[in-house]
N, C-alpha and C positions, 0 to 999 in steps of 0.2 A: 555513599554514604553519609549519615546526618552528623554535621560538628556536633551541633547541642549550638545552646546560647551563650551569650556571654559572662561571665564568670560563673558556666553553671561545673561543679565541683569534680574534681577529677578533668574536665575534659583537657588542660592543659598540658595533662601527666599520656595521658593516649596519645596524645599524636608525635609521632616520631619522639617516641623516648629517651633512646640511645644516641638521639645526636647528629643521628645519619638518616640512610634511606634502606635503616632496618628496619625491623619487628617495631609493629607500633604500640607495645607496650601490651598489658595484661586487660581485656576488653569483657568485661562480662563473665566472673568465673576464670579468668585465667586464659582468656581465647588470645592469642597470640594472632596478632594481623597485620603482614607484611605491606607496605604500600605499593611495591609491583604488584600487589594482585588485586590495584584497582584499576577499571577500566577505563575511568579519566584520568590524566596527567593530575597530578598533588604538589604543591610548592611549599613548602612554609619557609616562616624566617623567625629567627625568637627575639628578643625585647629588643635589639642593640640592631634589627635590619639583616642577619647574613641571613642564609640559606641554612638550613640544616636536614632539608630534606625535598629531594627530587627523583621522585621515583621513574619507574623507568617509561612510563608511558608517558612523565612531563617530556621526556628527552628525547623520546619520537617526536610529539608535537613540534617542542621546537628546532628540533636538530642541536642541541646542546648537550653534551657530555658530563654526566652527574657529577663526576670527579670536578670539573673546571665548575661548576656551580656551586655547589657544596663550599660556603666556609666564603660567599663572594658577597657583596654587596644585594638585596634582590635586586635593585636597578638596574646593577649589572648583569646578574643572571639573568634578567627576564627583563629585557628592553621592548616594554609594552608600550605604544602610541593607538591614540584615538585616534578615530579616520578623519582629524583635523590634523595631526602629525603632531600634536600635542605628548610629551613622554606624561606617563600616565600615574606614576606612583610621583611625580611635582607635584602633578593637580588633585591628587585627591590625597596627598600627606598622610598615610596610614596612621605614622606616630604622633604627629603635632596638629594635626587635622580633630576637627569636632571629640568634644570628650566622649559623647554620645552616639557616636555611632559605631556600627557593629560590624556592619560587612556593607559588600557592594553586589551591588544586583547582574547580575548576567548579562554584557555585553559583547558586541564584536570589536575585537583589535586586533593592532597590525605586529607583529613580527617585523625584523629586519628582513630586508627584503618585498613587504608587503603583505605577508601571509596571515590571514585572519584567521581568528585564533577568537572560541567564546568563553571570555573570563567570568567569574566568581569570586569575590572573595570576603571571607567571615573573618573579623578582630576578637581575638580573646584576650577580656582583661580580667585584672587582679580584682574589682568589684565594678559595677554599672559604669563608672563617671573615670574608673582609674585609669595607671599609663596601659599600652595595648604589651603583651604576654608574648603573644603571638599573631604572626599575618598567616592566615591560610589560604591558597589558593587552589583555585580549580580551574582545570584546563578543559579543553574540548575541540577538537578538529569540527572543521567545518566544512564539512565532505558532505557529510553523511543528509544536514542541511539542505545545502547545494542541491545534492540527486531532489530534495523531495522537491524544492521550490522548479529546479526543474520542470520534474515531469506536472506540476502542477501548470506551468508555463505553457509544457504540451498541450494539456488537458485545452486549455481556453485560446491556443492557437489554433488547436483543431475544431474545438466547438465556433469558431467567430466562422473557420472555413465552411463548414459544413452550412453552418447558419445562412451564410450571407447569399449561395446559389438559391435554393427555394424559395427565402424568403426575398431577391431580386424577381424572384417569378410570379410569386405574390403580387408584387406592389406591382409590378408592371400590366399585367393582366387584367386588376383589377383598375388601377388607373383608364386604358386604353378601354376597357370597357363602359366606365362610370362618362368618360369624355368622346364617347363615339358612337356611343349603343346605338345607334338608329342603322350606322353605315353597317351593321354586324349580323348576316342570314342566321337563322334558328342552329344553324349546326356547326356554324365559327363558335358562336356561343357560346355551344353545348362544348367542346373540344377546349376552350380557355377553362370555363369551369370545372373541367375535370384535371386540368394540368395544377389548376387551383387546389384542389380537393386534395390530387395527391400528394403535391407539395406541401401540405401543409398537416396532411400525414406525419410524412417523413421529418417535421419540424418535431411532433407532436411525438415520435417516435426516437428522439434524438435529448426529448426533453427526459422523458421514462430514463433513458442510458445512466442521463448524469443524476437521478435523484439516486436509480440502483446503486450506482456508485460511491457517492457522497454515504447514503447508508450502506455498505459493505465495508465502505474505510472504517468508518465510523464506529462498525458493529451495531445499526442499531435497525438491522435488517428484520422484519415483522415477519414473522412465518405464522397462515393459518390451517394450522393442521388436519386433516381430514379422511377419511377412506379414500384411496386414490386407485382407480385401475387404471395401472398403466400401459396394459396391451389394448384399452380403448381410444388410449391417451394416442399414441402411438398412429392407431389405427384414421380417427379422425383429423389428422396430419394428412396425412398419407392421400387421405380422399377431398384433403383440400386442393391437392395439388395437384388431382388427377383432375378434379371441377376445373383446375387451370390453364388444364392443357396440357401437362405431364401426363405419359403414357404409362399406364397400368402396369403394365411389364417393367418399366426400369424399379420397381420398389420390390422388396421381398422380406417379408413378414416372419416369423418365426418367434413362435413364444411357448415357453415351456411351463407347460401343467402338471401339479398344481402349485398356482403362485402364492407366496404368503399373504399377508395383510399387509400392505403401505399406507402409513400415516406420513401427511407430506402436503405440503401447499399446492394446490394443484395448478392454480395461475402461474408458480412459480414452473414449477414441471413443467406445465406447458412452453412457458419460454426458453428452460432449454433445450424441449425435445425443437420447437421451433429453430433455434439457434445452428444446433448439430444437422436437421435434416436440412436447413438450407445452403448450407456451406458446402455439404453433398451433393446436392443437384448443381449448385448455380458454379463448385471450384473443381469437386469429381466430376466420375467421367461411366459410363455402364451401371450396372446394378446397381444398385443402397439397400444396401442390407441392413436389414436390425435388427440385431437378437436379444429378446427379454428373457430374461432366467431367473432362476434363486440360486443365491450366491449365500457361503460362508464368510463372516468377516474374521480375517488375520490378524486382526487389531484384538478385538472381543473375542472369545472362549469359547463356543458353540455363538456366539450372535451371528443370525441371521439378515441375509442384504438380498435386494433386489437387483440385478445388473442388467444395465440398457446398454449394448454394442452398437454403435453407427458406424457402416465402416463403405467403401466407396471402392473403384477399380481405377481411377484417375492416376496418375502422377507421384503422388502422396506426397507428402511434407519432407523436407532434404534434413537427412540427419541432424546437423549445423542447427536448424533452425527450431527442431522442436523442446530443447528447454525457453525458448522462448514467445511459446504459444498462448501462454492464459497471462502475458504480458499485453498492458496498454498499449494500443494501437498497433500491433500485430497484422499484419494483413498480409503474409504472405506473400507470392509473387505476381499474383494480380490485382489488383489494386481496383477498390471498391469500398463503400464502405466505412466506417470511423475506427476498425478495428477496436471496438470497444466488447463485441461479443461475447467475445469465450471468457475474457477478463470476469466479467457479470455470470456468466453458465456458472465457472467453478466458485465464484462466490456465492452463491444461490449452491449448489450443492455440497459445500464443503459447512454452510447455515444448517442444512439438512443433518452433519453429520456425518457425511459422505463424501467419497475420493474419484476423482476424473482423471484423467490419463490419456495421454497422446501416443499414437502408435503404429506402425505399416501391417496394411492388409495383410491377408496369406495372397490376396491377389493384386497387392500392390500398391493399392490404394491406402489414403488416410484412413485412420481408426479412432474411435473417442469412444470413449468406455466408463462410463460413469456407474458410481455403488450409491441404493443408497439406505440406512440402517431401516429393516423395519420393525412391526408391533408398534400395541397400543403405548400412545406418549404416558411419562410415571404421575403426568394431575389428571387421566381421566382414571386409572385404576383403582 
């Protein structure tokens, strides 16, 4: 909620007008706002420094009952310390400090017991340099931020681990070749160079995955839409697997005609298909079945979609793991890879306006199904 600037007319009367943690008074045409409806903790002290508002979120975050906080001095109701152990209210002195100060930026402070909380404050004055009439404090739990920081730390650790092995190999083989080139036969040199080439490809794929994750998380994933023949795209992937030694009989492709026009980013769709087929081939068993069919969208009445289903005959994904399949670093029972592929697949499909789900195939194996809306993009009409 925006508190406004210091000295704004009516701001003092908007917040906690009843002198307790009840309604916030009339807000724009008589709209009453209860502090307990706010998602963040709200604490308000009057001109004497005593608490007149302590909402339910503040009580939850601080583990202090509102009845104990109301009427108490702000320093006692909200005994905050900075990370160096200094009493925060004595340090900032909102009532006796600089007359030009009107706010404290958000920062990490400590509650009794060492629990961290994000705190920001606004000083409401009767005039730009007049005495403080209200001190308005916003409190936020740090748990969500900690989860984000842990996720980033896990990503960095995973990337460092995945990069170390191929780079060590590249460095080792190139250093050996440079130092002892004449000692190796042509076959030995070729083997080492092929290994270096494969490891360089592995590093390139990892960097591409990291860039995709960055773009997905920031909402900047660019799509270059053009007509896509999804059946032909599936056929190309199957041919590549057969050419690499897979038995052609292991794949069953069923395409229902007629297929509606699909406008999508062909490179991104190839990335989705490649990941789902690789998972089915590497981690599944038996026949890998790919069904491509037109579908209708349950979200948009009359909306047409293309549905692609990839299923195998392996042991499938345990029920308790299905909710985590599209999260970062999920790898299932078999190790290998970064665990980022399905997270990226979900981001690509959703960027197209589609959906992706995971379930159990009729044969008992894993089944992935994604849908993409069809039709010419609005900017081309």
